[in-house]
FILUM-282935 format. One record per atom (N, C-alpha, C): residue number from 1; chain; atom name; x, y, z. Coordinates in nm, 4 decimals, padded with zeros to 6 digits. Each point is the difference from the previous one (the first is absolute). Layout:
BEGIN
R   num   chaine   atome         xx         yy         zz
R   NUM        A      CA          X          Y          Z
...
***
This chain:
BEGIN
R   num   chaine   atome         xx         yy         zz
R     1        A       N    01.7987   -00.2085   -00.2367
R     1        A      CA   -00.1724    00.0052   -00.0107
R     1        A       C   -00.0630   -00.0708   -00.0229
R     2        A       N   -00.0703   -00.0463    00.0095
R     2        A      CA   -00.1646   -00.1284   -00.0073
R     2        A       C   -00.1080    00.0433   -00.0651
R     3        A       N    00.0099   -00.0231   -00.1802
R     3        A      CA   -00.1062    00.0735   -00.0239
R     3        A       C   -00.1307   -00.1132   -00.0103
R     4        A       N   -00.0696    00.0305   -00.0558
R     4        A      CA   -00.1602   -00.0237   -00.0084
R     4        A       C    00.0471   -00.1442   -00.0948
R     5        A       N    00.0882    00.0173   -00.1631
R     5        A      CA    00.0298   -00.1093   -00.0416
R     5        A       C    00.0774   -00.1040    00.0987
R     6        A       N    00.1215    00.0671    00.1192
R     6        A      CA    00.0798   -00.1399    00.0127
R     6        A       C   -00.1876   -00.0943    00.1089
R     7        A       N   -00.1082    00.0726    00.0430
R     7        A      CA   -00.0901   -00.0474    00.0577
R     7        A       C   -00.0657   -00.0708   -00.0625
R     8        A       N   -00.0148    00.0330   -00.1186
R     8        A      CA   -00.0940   -00.1068   -00.0897
R     8        A       C    00.0702   -00.0787   -00.0272
R     9        A       N    00.1064   -00.0119   -00.0676
R     9        A      CA    00.1333   -00.1566   -00.0527
R     9        A       C   -00.0193   -00.0552    00.1381
R    10        A       N    00.0171    00.0238    00.1583
R    10        A      CA   -00.0131   -00.1574    00.0545
R    10        A       C   -00.1120    00.0003    00.0336
R    11        A       N   -00.0852    00.0586    00.0039
R    11        A      CA   -00.1864   -00.0054    00.0384
R    11        A       C   -00.0459   -00.0841   -00.1352
R    12        A       N    00.0154    00.0322   -00.1354
R    12        A      CA   -00.0618   -00.0652   -00.0944
R    12        A       C    00.0616   -00.1327   -00.0334
R    13        A       N    00.1314   -00.0577    00.0745
R    13        A      CA    00.0688   -00.1590    00.0219
R    13        A       C   -00.0501   -00.0181    00.1023
R    14        A       N   -00.1250    00.0294    00.0781
R    14        A      CA   -00.0052   -00.1305    00.1129
R    14        A       C   -00.1353   -00.0337   -00.0556
R    15        A       N   -00.0402   -00.1045    00.0273
R    15        A      CA   -00.1051   -00.0930   -00.0417
R    15        A       C   -00.1715    00.0748    00.0705
R    16        A       N   -00.0430   -00.0032   -00.1179
R    16        A      CA   -00.1860    00.0267    00.0454
R    16        A       C    00.0040    00.1790   -00.0282
R    17        A       N    00.1400    00.0907    00.0007
R    17        A      CA   -00.0009    00.1513    00.0036
R    17        A       C   -00.0639    00.0504   -00.1325
R    18        A       N   -00.1202    00.0429   -00.0090
R    18        A      CA   -00.0647    00.1197   -00.0580
R    18        A       C    00.0405    00.1347    00.0219
R    19        A       N    00.0141    00.0890   -00.0789
R    19        A      CA    00.0650    00.1654   -00.0321
R    19        A       C   -00.1683    00.0054   -00.0008
R    20        A       N   -00.0286    00.1761    00.1110
R    20        A      CA   -00.0560    00.0901   -00.0383
R    20        A       C   -00.0374    00.1514    00.0153
R    21        A       N   -00.0641    00.1025   -00.0278
R    21        A      CA    00.0604    00.1071    00.0470
R    21        A       C   -00.1781    00.0361    00.0693
R    22        A       N    00.0210    00.0597    00.0716
R    22        A      CA   -00.0957   -00.0045    00.0843
R    22        A       C    00.0432    00.1426    00.0987
R    23        A       N   -00.1085    00.1181   -00.0214
R    23        A      CA    00.0383    00.1246    00.0206
R    23        A       C    00.1227    00.0548   -00.0145
R    24        A       N    00.0160   -00.0434   -00.1183
R    24        A      CA    00.1955    00.0453   -00.0433
R    24        A       C    00.0841   -00.0917    00.0722
R    25        A       N    00.0101   -00.0370    00.1437
R    25        A      CA    00.0450   -00.1145    00.0184
R    25        A       C    00.0351   -00.1589   -00.1310
R    26        A       N    00.1303    00.0298    00.0255
R    26        A      CA   -00.0150   -00.2188   -00.0687
R    26        A       C    00.0304   -00.0837    00.0991
R    27        A       N   -00.0682   -00.1056   -00.0157
R    27        A      CA   -00.0363   -00.0881    00.1307
R    27        A       C    00.0326   -00.0702   -00.0656
R    28        A       N    00.0787   -00.1470    00.0601
R    28        A      CA   -00.0410   -00.0991   -00.0510
R    28        A       C   -00.0231   -00.1059    00.1339
R    29        A       N   -00.0975   -00.0780   -00.0507
R    29        A      CA   -00.1146   -00.1004    00.0633
R    29        A       C    00.0312   -00.1637    00.0167
R    30        A       N   -00.0681   -00.0395    00.0047
R    30        A      CA   -00.0744   -00.1424   -00.0116
R    30        A       C   -00.0782   -00.0121    00.0431
R    31        A       N   -00.0973   -00.1127   -00.0756
R    31        A      CA   -00.1492    00.0282    00.0168
R    31        A       C   -00.0757    00.1049    00.0860
R    32        A       N    00.0256    00.1188   -00.0780
R    32        A      CA   -00.0332    00.1525    00.0566
R    32        A       C    00.1005    00.0446    00.1635
R    33        A       N    00.0221   -00.1297    00.0258
R    33        A      CA    00.0824    00.0514    00.1221
R    33        A       C    00.1595    00.1393    00.0001
R    34        A       N   -00.0091    00.0681    00.0295
R    34        A      CA    00.1147    00.0886   -00.0456
R    34        A       C    00.1271   -00.0037    00.0873
R    35        A       N    00.1027   -00.0509   -00.0192
R    35        A      CA    00.0861    00.0248    00.0896
R    35        A       C    00.1274    00.0557   -00.0884
R    36        A       N    00.0063    00.1106   -00.0778
R    36        A      CA    00.0936    00.1075   -00.0208
R    36        A       C   -00.0827    00.1161   -00.0556
R    37        A       N    00.0523    00.0999    00.0209
R    37        A      CA   -00.0836    00.1141   -00.0418
R    37        A       C    00.0968    00.0827   -00.0266
R    38        A       N    00.0224    00.1089   -00.1122
R    38        A      CA    00.1257    00.1354   -00.0439
R    38        A       C   -00.1125    00.0512   -00.0146
R    39        A       N    00.0552    00.1316    00.1075
R    39        A      CA   -00.0734    00.1327   -00.0165
R    39        A       C   -00.0057    00.0759   -00.1877
R    40        A       N   -00.1084    00.0779    00.0283
R    40        A      CA    00.0068    00.0294   -00.1307
R    40        A       C    00.1405    00.1352   -00.0444
R    41        A       N    00.0540    00.0377    00.1024
R    41        A      CA    00.0925    00.1206   -00.0266
R    41        A       C    00.1313   -00.1365    00.0008
R    42        A       N   -00.0139   -00.1432    00.0108
R    42        A      CA    00.1184   -00.1352   -00.0061
R    42        A       C    00.1303    00.0465    00.1840
R    43        A       N   -00.0529    00.0259    00.0432
R    43        A      CA    00.0992    00.0661    00.1026
R    43        A       C   -00.0457   -00.1212    00.0958
R    44        A       N   -00.0876   -00.0119   -00.0102
R    44        A      CA   -00.0062   -00.0999    00.1562
R    44        A       C   -00.0781   -00.1382   -00.0472
R    45        A       N    00.0294   -00.1238    00.0947
R    45        A      CA   -00.0488   -00.1232   -00.0323
R    45        A       C   -00.0444   -00.0473    00.1472
R    46        A       N   -00.1662    00.0014   -00.0609
R    46        A      CA   -00.1179   -00.0970    00.1436
R    46        A       C    00.0858   -00.1482   -00.0451
R    47        A       N   -00.0303   -00.1100    00.0857
R    47        A      CA    00.0550   -00.1073   -00.0095
R    47        A       C   -00.0409   -00.0858    00.1590
R    48        A       N   -00.0965   -00.1133   -00.0816
R    48        A      CA   -00.0171   -00.0711    00.1229
R    48        A       C    00.1034   -00.0426    00.1180
R    49        A       N   -00.0359    00.0042    00.1770
R    49        A      CA    00.0289    00.0445    00.0313
R    49        A       C   -00.0586   -00.0953    00.1730
R    50        A       N    00.0573   -00.0981    00.0137
R    50        A      CA   -00.0589    00.0215    00.1469
R    50        A       C    00.0184    00.0885    00.1200
R    51        A       N   -00.1890    00.0102    00.0075
R    51        A      CA   -00.0113    00.1412    00.1028
R    51        A       C    00.0690   -00.0111    00.1214
R    52        A       N   -00.0132   -00.0874    00.0634
R    52        A      CA    00.0646   -00.0354    00.1519
R    52        A       C    00.1488    00.0804   -00.0025
R    53        A       N    00.0882   -00.0354   -00.1529
R    53        A      CA    00.1434    00.0440    00.0612
R    53        A       C   -00.0086    00.0814   -00.1470
R    54        A       N   -00.0708    00.1089   -00.0271
R    54        A      CA    00.0604    00.1067   -00.0491
R    54        A       C    00.0117    00.1473    00.0390
R    55        A       N   -00.0162   -00.0016    00.1693
R    55        A      CA    00.0078    00.1390    00.0657
R    55        A       C    00.1819   -00.0365    00.0445
R    56        A       N    00.0074   -00.0908    00.0512
R    56        A      CA    00.1422   -00.0790    00.0100
R    56        A       C    00.0995    00.0135   -00.1205
R    57        A       N   -00.0680    00.0243   -00.0916
R    57        A      CA    00.0895   -00.0061   -00.1869
R    57        A       C   -00.0181    00.1431    00.0092
R    58        A       N   -00.0167    00.0204   -00.0096
R    58        A      CA   -00.0947    00.2106   -00.0257
R    58        A       C    00.1029    00.0955    00.1276
R    59        A       N    00.0325   -00.0660    00.1175
R    59        A      CA    00.0740    00.0500    00.0562
R    59        A       C    00.1431   -00.0364    00.0026
R    60        A       N    00.0516   -00.0638   -00.0530
R    60        A      CA    00.1274   -00.0714   -00.0177
R    60        A       C    00.0218    00.0622   -00.1053
R    61        A       N   -00.0834    00.0437   -00.0907
R    61        A      CA    00.1080    00.0488   -00.1566
R    61        A       C   -00.1271    00.1447   -00.0318
R    62        A       N   -00.0109    00.0716    00.0998
R    62        A      CA   -00.1018    00.1037   -00.0378
R    62        A       C   -00.0214    00.0733   -00.1409
R    63        A       N    00.1590    00.0300   -00.0232
R    63        A      CA    00.0805    00.0614   -00.1513
R    63        A       C   -00.0456   -00.1139   -00.1488
R    64        A       N   -00.0484   -00.1051    00.0835
R    64        A      CA    00.0100   -00.1141   -00.1363
R    64        A       C   -00.1160   -00.0196    00.0130
R    65        A       N   -00.1286   -00.0125    00.1151
R    65        A      CA   -00.1215   -00.0671   -00.0257
R    65        A       C   -00.1211    00.0695    00.1433
R    66        A       N   -00.0738    00.0205   -00.1082
R    66        A      CA   -00.1181    00.0818    00.0751
R    66        A       C   -00.1339   -00.1223    00.0305
R    67        A       N   -00.0836    00.0544    00.1047
R    67        A      CA   -00.1045   -00.0603    00.0319
R    67        A       C   -00.1141    00.0553   -00.0663
R    68        A       N   -00.1215   -00.1048   -00.0870
R    68        A      CA   -00.0698    00.0228   -00.0627
R    68        A       C   -00.0807    00.1188    00.0040
R    69        A       N   -00.1379    00.0294   -00.0962
R    69        A      CA   -00.0308    00.1402    00.0109
R    69        A       C   -00.1120   -00.0272    00.1265
R    70        A       N   -00.0520    00.0798    00.0538
R    70        A      CA   -00.1132   -00.0384    00.0708
R    70        A       C   -00.1073   -00.0906   -00.0094
R    71        A       N   -00.0343   -00.0186   -00.1608
R    71        A      CA   -00.0957   -00.0546   -00.0798
R    71        A       C    00.0106   -00.1622   -00.0201
R    72        A       N    00.2099   -00.0732   -00.0088
R    72        A      CA   -00.0041   -00.0551    00.0133
R    72        A       C    00.0423   -00.0843    00.1247
R    73        A       N    00.0374    00.0960    00.0875
R    73        A      CA    00.0119   -00.0938    00.1476
R    73        A       C   -00.1041   -00.1404    00.0154
R    74        A       N   -00.1077    00.0046   -00.0420
R    74        A      CA   -00.0136   -00.1567    00.0301
R    74        A       C    00.0209   -00.1103   -00.0633
R    75        A       N    00.1025    00.0485   -00.0623
R    75        A      CA    00.0671   -00.1285   -00.1689
R    75        A       C    00.1091   -00.0186    00.1289
R    76        A       N    00.0583   -00.1123   -00.0813
R    76        A      CA    00.1622   -00.0393    00.0307
R    76        A       C    00.0813    00.0502   -00.1810
R    77        A       N    00.0709    00.1266    00.1154
R    77        A      CA   -00.0192    00.0878   -00.1546
R    77        A       C    00.1235    00.1048    00.0756
R    78        A       N    00.1183    00.0300   -00.0793
R    78        A      CA    00.1294    00.0954    00.0341
R    78        A       C    00.0444    00.0654   -00.1339
R    79        A       N    00.0175    00.1348    00.0149
R    79        A      CA    00.0611    00.0780   -00.1043
R    79        A       C    00.1368   -00.0087    00.0426
R    80        A       N    00.0731   -00.0083   -00.1718
R    80        A      CA    00.1611    00.0600    00.0107
R    80        A       C    00.0009    00.0859   -00.0831
R    81        A       N    00.1277    00.1013    00.0289
R    81        A      CA    00.0217    00.0793   -00.1054
R    81        A       C    00.1509   -00.1077   -00.0949
R    82        A       N   -00.1155    00.0084   -00.0899
R    82        A      CA    00.1149   -00.0414   -00.1303
R    82        A       C    00.1990    00.0588    00.0067
R    83        A       N   -00.0032    00.1202   -00.0248
R    83        A      CA    00.1074    00.0568    00.0347
R    83        A       C    00.0994   -00.0563    00.1309
R    84        A       N   -00.1088   -00.0550    00.0383
R    84        A      CA    00.0708   -00.0361    00.1551
R    84        A       C    00.1206   -00.1407    00.0003
R    85        A       N   -00.0879   -00.1076   -00.1515
R    85        A      CA    00.0780   -00.0944   -00.0006
R    85        A       C    00.0428   -00.0568   -00.0947
R    86        A       N    00.0539   -00.1140   -00.0267
R    86        A      CA    00.0278   -00.0296   -00.1171
R    86        A       C   -00.1132   -00.1126   -00.0576
R    87        A       N    00.0687   -00.0391   -00.1350
R    87        A      CA   -00.0800   -00.0989   -00.0928
R    87        A       C    00.0327   -00.1238    00.1087
R    88        A       N    00.0659   -00.0482    00.0540
R    88        A      CA    00.0261   -00.1474    00.0734
R    88        A       C   -00.0762    00.0050    00.1210
R    89        A       N   -00.0085    00.1187    00.0587
R    89        A      CA   -00.1251   -00.0147    00.1020
R    89        A       C   -00.1225    00.0231   -00.0461
R    90        A       N   -00.0176    00.1556   -00.0615
R    90        A      CA   -00.1632   -00.0536   -00.0639
R    90        A       C   -00.0111   -00.1226   -00.0525
R    91        A       N    00.0603   -00.1129   -00.0408
R    91        A      CA   -00.0510   -00.1508   -00.1036
R    91        A       C   -00.0591   -00.0272    00.1834
R    92        A       N    00.1284   -00.0394    00.0517
R    92        A      CA   -00.0834   -00.1095    00.1746
R    92        A       C   -00.0775    00.1230    00.0345
R    93        A       N   -00.0369    00.0630   -00.0399
R    93        A      CA   -00.1083    00.0965    00.0878
R    93        A       C   -00.1459   -00.0292   -00.0742
R    94        A       N    00.0216   -00.0047   -00.0888
R    94        A      CA   -00.1323   -00.0211   -00.1156
R    94        A       C    00.0078   -00.1275   -00.0370
R    95        A       N    00.1036   -00.1358    00.0423
R    95        A      CA   -00.0480   -00.0958   -00.0225
R    95        A       C   -00.0403   -00.0580    00.1468
R    96        A       N    00.0364    00.0815    00.1139
R    96        A      CA   -00.0449   -00.1003    00.1088
R    96        A       C   -00.1742    00.0396    00.0057
R    97        A       N   -00.0046    00.1487   -00.0636
R    97        A      CA   -00.1521    00.0596    00.0026
R    97        A       C   -00.1181   -00.1522   -00.0872
R    98        A       N    00.0313   -00.0166   -00.0769
R    98        A      CA   -00.0133   -00.0728   -00.1206
R    98        A       C   -00.0499   -00.1187    00.1217
R    99        A       N    00.1063   -00.0697    00.0207
R    99        A      CA   -00.0347   -00.0933    00.1228
R    99        A       C   -00.1285   -00.0267    00.0387
R   100        A       N    00.0189    00.1471    00.0563
R   100        A      CA   -00.1361   -00.0056    00.1378
R   100        A       C   -00.1438   -00.0350   -00.0986
R   101        A       N   -00.0132    00.0403   -00.1090
R   101        A      CA   -00.1090   -00.0724   -00.1066
R   101        A       C   -00.0698   -00.0443   -00.0506
R   102        A       N    00.1526   -00.1305   -00.0090
R   102        A      CA   -00.0336   -00.1046   -00.0979
R   102        A       C    00.0151   -00.1291    00.0857
R   103        A       N   -00.1016   -00.0650   -00.0875
R   103        A      CA    00.0301   -00.1373    00.0927
R   103        A       C    00.1181   -00.0539    00.0465
R   104        A       N    00.0207   -00.0712    00.1004
R   104        A      CA    00.1628   -00.0116    00.0314
R   104        A       C    00.1099   -00.1087   -00.1249
R   105        A       N   -00.1495   -00.1094   -00.0903
R   105        A      CA    00.0333   -00.0514   -00.0728
R   105        A       C    00.0755    00.0565   -00.0708
R   106        A       N   -00.0322    00.1157   -00.0437
R   106        A      CA    00.0147    00.0332   -00.1132
R   106        A       C    00.1489    00.0953    00.0260
R   107        A       N    00.0022    00.0587    00.1437
R   107        A      CA    00.1080    00.0630    00.0259
R   107        A       C    00.1753   -00.1208    00.0017
R   108        A       N   -00.0933   -00.1495    00.0266
R   108        A      CA    00.0808   -00.1026    00.0193
R   108        A       C    00.0458    00.0119   -00.1258
R   109        A       N   -00.0724   -00.0458   -00.0788
R   109        A      CA    00.0192   -00.0204   -00.1356
R   109        A       C    00.1610    00.1148   -00.0908
R   110        A       N   -00.0429    00.1481    00.0433
R   110        A      CA    00.0251    00.0773   -00.0233
R   110        A       C    00.2277   -00.0195    00.0305
R   111        A       N   -00.0272   -00.0147    00.1620
R   111        A      CA    00.0763   -00.0461    00.0201
R   111        A       C    00.0991   -00.0931   -00.0550
R   112        A       N   -00.0320   -00.1168   -00.0509
R   112        A      CA    00.0814   -00.1533   -00.0401
R   112        A       C    00.0983    00.0887   -00.1232
R   113        A       N   -00.1021    00.1297   -00.0715
R   113        A      CA    00.0745    00.0247   -00.1505
R   113        A       C    00.1541   -00.0292    00.0720
***
């Protein structure tokens, strides 16, 4: 099972990332834009994901992925059960979400490492 510490380790390695605690959620953001968030009970992680693709993602693996809360449906966001993924998959989800919020040149520089 993926833990909040695993998410933290991946997110903090990404350029320009800041960590914040907001209403008991651990959030990772770039310049105020949140790209990943772990629930207070550490069972779910929300992450940036294209709106137009999320219904298909959730339908394909409903035991793993959930739609965002109704209050978050207007955002490019989806949720995942941390117990249903491994660290490699979490790393991919978090990194892809981070790419959505950083300038392209920052992502390109990271890829060049």
